[in-house]
N, C-alpha and C positions, 0 to 999 in steps of 0.2 A: 610538341613531341608528345609521347604517351610514356608516362614512367609507372612501373608497377609498385604499387602499394607493397612496403617492406615491413616487416616485423620489428619492433623496437629492439635496439641492440642491447645485448647483456651487459656490458661493461661500456660506458662511454669514452673511458679513457683510450681504448685502443683505437678509435678513431682518428685521433691526432697522428697515426702511424700514415695516413693518407691524406689528412687534411693539410700537414704540413707541405709536402712535396707539391701538392695540387696549388697551393698558395704561391708557392714559390715559382712555379711554372707560370701562374697567370700573371704574378707582378713583374716577371721576366719579359714575358709577350707584352705586356702594356707598355713598359720602359721602352724598350726598343721600337714599337709602332709609334709611340710618341714622340721619339726621337726623330723618326723617320718622316714626320708629318707634323712640323712644329705648329702649325695652324689649327690643329684638330679641335681645339677647344672654341673655335669662333662659331662652330654651328651649335651653340648650347642650345639655343632656343627650341631647333628641332630635336635636340636631345632630350629635351624635357617632355615634348609630345611622345617620344620612342618611349622614355620612362613611364609616362603614364599608361602605355599601351602595355608595357611588359606587367606593371603592377596589374592591370585589370585583367590581362589573361589568367595571371598566378593566381589572383584572388577567385576568379570564376574557375574552379576547377570542377569538372563532373566525372564522377565515379560512375564507371560501367562494369557490370557482373557479366562475364561469360563463362558459362560451365561453372569451374570452381574456383575462378581467379577473377580477382577485382583490379579494374585498372582506373588509373585517373588520367581523364583528357585534359591535357594542358594544352593550349592552343598557342604555344609560345612561338612556333615558327613563325605565325603571321607577322607579328611585330618585328621578328629578327630579318625576315625577308625585306621588309620596308629600311629597317635600320642599315642592313648590310649594304644596301644600295645607295641611301641618301648620307649616312654618316661615315666619317672616318672610321677605320678599325678600332683606335684608341677610345674613341668615345663609345663606340658599341659595348667595349669591355667596361667603361665606367657604368653606363646604363644597366646592364646586366647585373653587375655587383650591387649597385644601389638599389635596384628594383627587388634583389633577392632578400636585402636586408629588410626593406620596408614591408614587403609582404610576409617575411617571417614574424613580425612584430605584429600585424594586422591579423594573421591567421591564428595566431598562437600566442596569446600575452604570458602564459607559462612555459615560455620556450627554455630549452637547455643551452647555454653556450656552445657545448660540443657540437650538438646537431646544427645550430646556427651555422657557424663558423665552416662546418665540412661542407653544408649546401651552398654557401657563399664560394668557397673555393672550388667546387665541383662545377657549378654552374659557370662561374667566370673562367676557369681554365677550359672548360668545353668551346664557350663562345670564344675565346682567345686562340683555341686550335681552329675554329671556323674562320676567324679573321686571318691568320696566318696563310690559310688555304687562299682567300680572297686575295691576299697580298702578292702572294707568288704567282698566281695565275694572271690572264691578260685583264687590262683595265677595261670595266665594263663602260660603255659609251652610248647604249640604249637599251630599252627594255625587250630586246630581242631574243631569240633562242640561246644564242651564245651566254648571255646573261642569266638566264634560266638555268642553263646547266651548272654555270659557275655557283650561282646561289644555292642551288638544290644541292650540289656535290660538298659544299661548305657546311650545310646544315644537316647532311646525313653524318658527316664526320662529328658535328657537334651532338647528334643523337648517340651515336656509337660511344663518342667518348663520356655521355651522360651515365649511360648503361653500364659501360665498364666501370665507372667509378663507384657507382651504387653496389654492382656487385664484387667490387674490391672490398668495400667497408663492410659489407654484409659477411663477406667470408673471413674477415678478420675477426669480428666482435661476436658472430654467431655460428660459424663454421663452414667449411666450404660448400656444404649442401645448400645453405641459404643463398650463397652466392650463384651455385648452378640453378636454381630456381629463377633468378634474375634473369640470367643467361637465356633460359628456355622461352621467356616471354619476349624475347629480342624482336622475333619476326612481327607479332602483332603491332609492338611499339614502332618498329619501322614502318609498317603500314600507316598507322595513325600519323606519324611525322609525315609522311609523303602526302597525305591529304591534306595536313595543314600547309606543307610548302606550296602546293597546288592552289590552295586558297590564296595564300599570302602572293604568289606571282600572279594571281587573276586581280588582286589588288592593286599591284604594281603596275600592271598594263593599263588598268582603268585609269590610275592617277596620272600616269603618262600621256594618255589619250587627252584628257582634260581634268582639271580640278574639281570641276562641279560633280565629279563622280563620287565625291566626297560624301555627298547627300545619299546617293544610292548605295554607296558602300555601308554607311551608317544604318541604313534601314534592312540592307542584307544582314549585317552584322548583329542587330537586334533579334531579326529573325531567328538568325542561326543560334543565338544564345537561348531563346526561348525554347527553340526546338530540342536543343541539347538537354535543357533542363528538364523539359517534359520526357524525353526520351530516359534520362538518367534516373528520374522519379519513377517511372514505370519499371526500370529495372530494378531499382532498390525495393520496390513494393513487392514485385515479384519473388525477389531473393529473400527477402524478409518472411513471406508466407511459406514460402519452400523450408527455410531454416527452421521457423518455428513448428511447422509440419514434422519434419526430421527429428527435433527436438523431443516433441511431446511424445511421438513413437518410441524413441529410445527411452524415454522416462517412464513409460507404461511397462518396459520389460525389464527393469530393475528393482530392487528393494529400497527402502528408504535410506534405512542407517548405513547399509553397506555399500552399494553401487550406485545410488543415487547421486551423491556428491560427484563423482568421478565423471559419469555421464552428463549431467546438469551444466556444472561450473564453467567447464572447457567452453562447452557450446554457447552458454549464455555470455561469456566475456568476449567470445568472438563475434557473435550476432550483434551485441551492444556495442562492440568497439571501444571497450572499457580496459582500463589498466588493471582493475580488480574486479572480481566476482565472489560474493561471499554467501554461503548457505548457513543460516544458523538454526538449530532446531533446539527447542526448550526441553529441558528433562521432563519425562513423563513416565510414571510407574517404574517398569524395569529398564526403560531407555533412558540412556545419559545423555547429557547435553552435548551437540554437536556443533563444531565452530570450524569450518573449512573455507580456504581462499584459494581460487586461482589467479594467479598473477602473470601477466605478459610475458615475463622474462623467465618464469620457471615451468619446467614440464611437469612436475608433481602439484599436489596440493599442500597448502601452508596451513597449520593449525592456529593461525593468528588472524587477525582483522585489522583493515586500516580504519574502520568506522568507529569513532568515538563510542563507548557504550552509552552515553546520554543522548546521543542521536536515536540509536536503536530503541531505548527506552521510551523516547518521545513517539517514536513510531507506533511502539506497542500500544501507549497510553491513548493515543488518538483513534488506534483501529483502523487507520487507513494510510495510505501512501505518502511518503514525505519525499518530495524532490526539490533538491536544492541546488542552484546555479545561475549564471547571468541570464538565462532565459526564464526564470521562476522567480515571481516576485514575494513569495512566501517565505516566511523564516529568515529574514535578515539577520536577526540575533545570532544565528549560528555560523554564519558565513566566516565571520572572523576565526571562530574556533576552528572550522574546516580547513582555512588559508593556513593557519598555525601547524596543522597536521600535513601540509602540503596536498590538500585535496580542493580542486577548483570545483566540482560539481559531484553530486551523489544522487542515486535514487534507492530508497528503502521501501520495499513492499511487504507488508505483514502478509504471513501465509495463514488465512484463516478457514476453519471449519467450523460452519455455524458460528456460535457464539465464542468459540474458542480459538486463541492465537497459537499455532503450533511452532512457529518460528518466523524468519524473515528472509528474503532474497534482496542482496544488495549489489548495485554496480557502483564503481568510484572511478572517478578521472575518465571523461571521453577521451578517445585518441581519435585520429584520422579526420576525416572530413563529414560533417561539421564538427567544430572542434568542442560542441558542449552538448549536453543532454538536451532533447526537444520533447515536446508534449507527446509526439508519435513513440518516442522512445520509452515513455513512460506507459503507454497503453500495451506496447508490446510485452514489456516487462510484467505488467500485472496479467496479461494472457498465460505468460509462462509461469507466472507465480500460481496461477489458479491450478494449471495441470500439475505442478510441482506439490501444491497440497494435496490433491488428490491420490497423487502417488505415494505420498508420505503416509496418507489415512489409509488407503488400500494395503499397502504394506505392512504397515502396522497390525491392522485387521488381521491379514493373513498370517503374520507372525503370532498373534495371539492365538488364531484357532490353530496353529501348527503348536504353539505351546500348551494350550489347552489340551489336546490330543495327546500328548505325551507327558503330562504332568496332571496330578490331584489337585482338585480345586480347592480343597479344603487345608492340606497342608503343604501346597505348592512342590511336593516331592515329585519324583518321576512315578509313572504309573506302571502298569505291566508292561506295557507296549515298550516304552523307554528301557526298563530293565531288560526286557528280552533281548532288544537290540544291542544294549550295552554287553550283556553276557555273550551275546553272539560274537561281539568283537573280541572279547576276552579270550574266550576259547580258542580263537586262532592263534593266538600267541602260546606256545607250549614251552615251559621252561622246566628243566630236570628238577630242580630243587624248591618248584613251587607247585601250589594248586590253586584253583580258583574256587574259591568257597561262597556257598550262597547261605546266609543266616536268615531264617524265616522266624520272626517275632509274633506271638499270637496273643493279644492282649486279653487279659481274663478280665472280666467284671465289666467290661464296657457297655453290654448290652444292660446290666442292671443299672447303670447310671443313667442311660436313656429312658427306662421305664420310671425309675424313680424321681429322677430330678430334670428329665426333659433332653430332647435331642442337642438342645444348644449346649448344655453341660457335657453331654458326650462328645461333641464336637470339641469342645475345649481340652477334654482330656486327650483325645486323638492328637490335637494340635500340640500339646505340650509332650506327649510320648514322641513325635516326630523331632520336636526340638531337642529332646534329649538324645534320641539316637543319633541326629547329625553331629552332635556335640561330642560324644563319647567315639562315633564310629573312628574317627581319624580322617585326615585330608586325603588318604588312598582310597577309600572307601566309597561306594555309592548307595545312597539310602533312598528308597523308595517305599510307596504304600500300593499293594496289589489288590486288597479288600478292604471290608468294612473295619475289621480291627488287625488285619494283618500287614506287617511291615518286613521289608527285605533289605539286608544288607549284603552287598556283594563285593569282595576283595579278595586280593592275593596274600596267600599264608605260606609258611616255610612248608607245613605239614598237615596232615589231617588232625593229628594231635593237637597241635598247636590251633587250629581251627577252633577244635572243641573247647579247649581252654579259653580260648578268647572270646567264644559264645557265653561260657560260664561267666566270665568278668564282666562282660556287657551286661547280662541280665542282672546281675547283682547290682551294677551302677544305677541300672534303669529301675530297681525297685524302690528308689527313695520316695518318701511323700510327696503326694501330688495335690494341689489345693484347686478344688472344682467348686467356685461357687463359695458357699461358706462352710465346706467341708473340705477335710484333710484326707485324703485316699491314698492307702498302700497298694497301688496296683501291681499285680504280678503278671508275668508272661510265660509263657511256653515257648520254647526255642528249637526248632528243627534244623540239622545241620546237612548239607550235602556238598559234596566237592566234586570237582572235575578234575581227572579224569574218571576216578574211581566210581562215581554214581551216575555217569551220563557223560554224553558228548554233545548234548544240545541245549540251549537254554530251558523250552519247555519241559523236558524230563528233568532238569536240574531243579527247577521250581517246584515241579509236582512232586518230586521226593524229597523235596525239604518240608513241604505242606504236610506229607504222611508222617514224617518224623516229629514235627510240631505237633500233630493229632494225638501222637504217641507220647510226646514229653507231657502232656497235661495230666498224666497219671502218676508221673514220676515226682519224688519228693524234690529233687535237683532242678526238674524244669529243663533239662537239656538233652536231646535225643540226637544221635547219629544216626543218618539213615542206614538200613541193611536190608536185604531183599525180603525176608519174612514180612516186613511192613507191607511191601507193594504186592504181595502174593497175596496177603490176606485182604488189602484193599481191592484188588482185582477179584477175588472170590465174592467179596461182598457185592461187588459191582454185578457179577454175574448172576446172583440169586435174587437181585431185586424184582426182575421181571417175574421169578417163578413164586415168590413169596405170595403175592396176590391169588394166583391160582391155588397155591397150598391151602389158604385161608379159606377159600370158596368151596374146595372140593373135600375138605376134611382130611388133606394129607398131613396136616400138623397134630402131633401126639401130644397127649397131657400125659406126663409120668407124674407119680406121687410118691414123697418121702414122708415116712412116718415119724412123728413127734411124741416122745413118752415122757412121763413124769420121772424124775429121777428117785423119788422116794419110794414108790411101790411098783415102778416099773410099769404103769397102766399107759396103755396106747389111746392118746386123746385126740389125736387129728393127724391130717396129712398136708404137707405142702404141696400146691400144686404148680408143677414145672413144666414149660413147653419144651418139646423136643421136636427135632425135624430131620428126616432121613430125606436128603435130596436124591432123585432118580440117577442123576448123574455125577453129582459131586460126593455123594455119600453124606455121612452125619455132618452137619453145620451146627457149629457151636452156639449156643443161645445169645451170648454177647456180640456174635456177628449178625444174626439175623433180626434181633431186638434193636441193635443199632441201625439196621436197614429199615426196619419198620417206622423207627423214630423220624427218620430222613425221608420217608416217601409217604407220611401221613397215613400208615397202616396201624400205627401203635394202638389206637383204640378197637380195632377190629379184632387184633391179637390178643389184647385184654378181654374184650367180649367171648372168643372162643374158649379160652382157659377158665374164665369164671362159669361160663355156661356149663363145661364138661365138669368142672368141680362141683356145680349145684345138682347137676343131675346125678352124679355118683352119691353125694351127701343123701339124696332123697333116697337113692336104693338102699344105702346102708341102714338109713333110719327105717325103712320099711323091713328089713331084715333084723331089725331089734339091735343094730350094732351101730349106734349113735357115734358119728366120729364129725369134728369140726374141720373146715377147709381154710387154708392161708393161700392167698394169692398176691404175687407183688403187683405192685402198683407204681408207675413212672411218675415223676411229677408232672410231664406232660398231660397225662392223663387227669391229675388232679386239677390242672388248670381248665379243664372242659367243664363248665357249669352243667352240663345235661346229664354228668355221669352218674350223681344221686340218684337222679329220677330213673336211670336205665337200671341201676343196682336194685332199686325198691320193686321194679317191675318184674325182674328176674326171681328176686325172692318169693314174691308173690305167685309167679308161675310155677315154680319147683316146690313151693310150700314148704320151703326150709326157713327156720328161725334165723332171724338176724344175728342173733349171739353165736351161732354155728359157723359164722364168716368171718375171718381175720384178713384184713388189708396190711401187708406189709410194704412200707415206703422207706426208700433209701435214705439214711440221714445225710450224707454228702450232698445228694441232689437236691434234697427238698430246704437244705440252709440258705441256698442261693435265691428262692422264692418263697421263702416262709409267709410274708405277709401274702402273696397272690393266693397261696393254697389252702391258708387257715379257713376260710370259710366253705370250701368244699370239705375239709376235714370235719368241721363241726356238724354239716349236714349228714355226713356218713355217720357221725357217732349218734346224732340224733335217729337215726334210722335203727339204731341198736347194734350195729356191726361193733366189731373189735378191730382197732389200730394198733399196729406195730411198728416201732422205729426199727428199719432193719441195717445191719452193717453198723451197730450203735458203737460209737467210740473212734471212728475215722473221720468224723467230722471235725470242724476247727472250734465249734461253739456247742458241743454238746450240753453242758452244763446250763448255760445260761438260757439256752431255748426250751429245755427239757419241760420247764415248770408251764411254758405258753402253749404245748401242743396237746389236743385232746386226745392222749393216746392210753392204752391199756397195757402195753406191754414193750418191753425192749428186747431186742434180739443182739447178743452180742457177736461181733463180727468172728468168723472162723478163723482170722490170722492171730487173735488174741488166744483163742481156744486152745490152738493147735498147738502153740509155742509154750503155753503156759506150765506145761510140766518141766520144761527145760530150761525156759526165761524168767528170772524174777520179776522182769519189767511186765511182761504179758501176765504174769501171774497176780503183780499188784494192781494193774489195769482191771481185771476181771473181777478181782475182790473189791474193788472200788466201785464198779457199776453195780454190782449185786448189793452192794450196802447202800448206794444211792437210790435204786429202784427200790427197797423196802422203804426207805424214808418216804418216797412219792406214792407207795402204795402199787406198785406196778409189777406185773409178773414179768419174770426173768427167764428167756430162753437162749440157751447156748447152742450155737451151731457148728458144726466141725468137730464133734465128738468122736474120736477115731481110738482111743485107747481107754484100758481099764483105770490106768492112773489118773488119766483127764477125768474119766467119769467120777471116781472116788473124790476129787480135789472139789470137783463142782457140787457134789452132794455134801461135803463137808462143810461148803461156803454156804448153803441154802439156796442153790440155784433149784429151780422147780423144774423145767422142762429142757429136754436135750434133744438134739437131732443130729444125726451124723452118720457115718459109714460104719460104726461101731454095732449101730440098731440095723441099718439098712440102708441101701443106695436107693435113689429114685428108680422106681419100678413102674412099667405100665401096667394098666388096670389087670389084666389077666395075671401077671406075675404077681401083683400085690394080693391077689385074691390067694394064689397058692401060698404066698408069705403068711397070710393071716392064718390059715389051716395049718403051717408047719410050725409057725414060731410063736403062736399066741393061743390064749386058752381063755374060756369065759370066765369072768370073775364077779361075784355080786359085790356093790357096794351100797351105801345109802341112797345115792342118787339111781340106782337102777344096775344093769348087766353092763360090764364093759369089758374090753380085750385086755390081758395083761401077757407079757412076755413069759414063755414057759420056763424058760431058764433064767434063775437069778444071777445076772452077770457081775 
């Protein structure tokens, strides 16, 4: 007959529901048939031959794969044909029962009692039913056609009873669908059984003709066995190759830690006919340990493994496959430990990538035929393991690339792309009582750390900032890095006011001391805030406006700025004028205005400050801070400084020729001072216009210079050596004015107008101005006060001993033509010991 290979039942105990009735039926049939023929045992010698034949065919099972189904070809009908013809029915039942028990022990030493007794009861009941058919039909007198029909009918009943028993037990223990699958294979099973019956009848006819046919039949049987073995081997190899191909194709299409176990383990377990198939992946960087097992009785995967850890560790240490079982001679010392865990055989294959082991692929307990793993199984599993290793490595490489694409390498924080995607998802969910907030933190001083201590120290600083932001942002926030020293925190907040308050608190918490190398730094940040939906409806707009707000926050004492439309309009305007600035510089469209500087004691006009002004043809007047910022960012600042200095020197030469000697003052950016060529350029211009170096004063902003004092000092000394005067502009607004003043090679200080304008009404400003003037005297420096706009301020400055004043009280910045008119209207010649000078007509 042909029986379809069944899956292992979920619960063995349910099989007894069929085993019991089948056994009772078989025993009852045997008892009745034995009583009907009390001499049945006399033919025990022939019974032994039949028993040998039954055992032989049951041991020599041939598995045939047809499409997606596997069939076990058991030629049991051949000996049964002979047994039913030559033996009493009771003896046939005994032969089948004993043969089933013997073959169960021979084929599966690690048998289960439930399965053993069910198979014995099923086969015995089926052959008992066939014996009943023989008993009720007419007696067989010869090997003629009538006998053929009787025996064939009895064996067809035997086959159907066997199939129904298998379907019944599978329906009970695995569900009705499993039983239906068995019944669907009834037709091929009956076909194979019919072929076996025909072969058996041919044997019967040959034996009835002459007993010498035994020789020919033995030769035919041997040839048939060899043919079936070759046929089964061919189909098994073909099926194995097809399964391996399908498995490797499926493995290539999944990720390692996510879908690989689901795709791999079930297929490996089925392909290797094993009870367990386990995948273990070692922990690696961000990837946790993976331990999953497919078991024949479970639909899903288990997070346990029957493999003892010591066996897996031995395979990892050996770096090669470990195969343990009856057909393998290696590792006899671990077989006892495996048997203690109810493991009869196992194959563990390390997943190796180069010299690194990333995991193992394991199969435990071979099922079906053969009953234990062979060398060919090891080769198949090693082939699968090689593909699985490639899948793991490729998947983790792809995941690494994907991770790198969305994360910053230095801090491991999400980058701009990841933040943009997260913001896009956040703004899709609109809540009436919540806003989506974007907080952009701009780290101050990171560039100084890079330049003074190296980029490694700067990277350490950024990593520390990232760590602190993660700690203070809270679990509901996403922290990312979008630029060199820019970090973004996105979260949901109750309101815009609550967002600003949160940004202020986070900035204060972030300001704690940070150790970088051997130094402890107090790093400050500027925070820009934008919220959805007030400041934009898409991620790019929110980030852009948060960055604008952060740039504005850099000049605020509290360092936090909420976005407002004026910031964007100014930024857009700056962007619009960037292309036109170069044209304006090249065509002379940039104007230079002059603001007079007057001695406070005798009101003598001693010089002018040269200030750049720009009237844009389309946008009108552009604020100096706007086009100067554009010039800095576009690399045109040196050209702008050259234009202003050249115009100032030209006018200075003209005034000297008219016997009206006036000095000029020009503002310098720190960026200009970092250019080592600038002193040589100044020397060349002084020589070209024939202006004495003492007639030129360069004003450098104190806050800007403090950050780069060490780098600009060489240029300052070279300028001083040329003979030009150096002035500290905006004095008093920097953080370290007094400590650095002694080191700077300067000639004067210029008090910031924010203190001068408030000194008449604010005692604090008055005290600062008084202290600056006193300090300048101690260092022998000239003091210039800018922002003089009232007579009271003038009187106070004069009383304190301030030497030079500049402000709207004297004159606004004027173009050259209007300055000439101002000279004529507001000043008159005055003779001094050093020559003729201009003095204000009215004593203010």
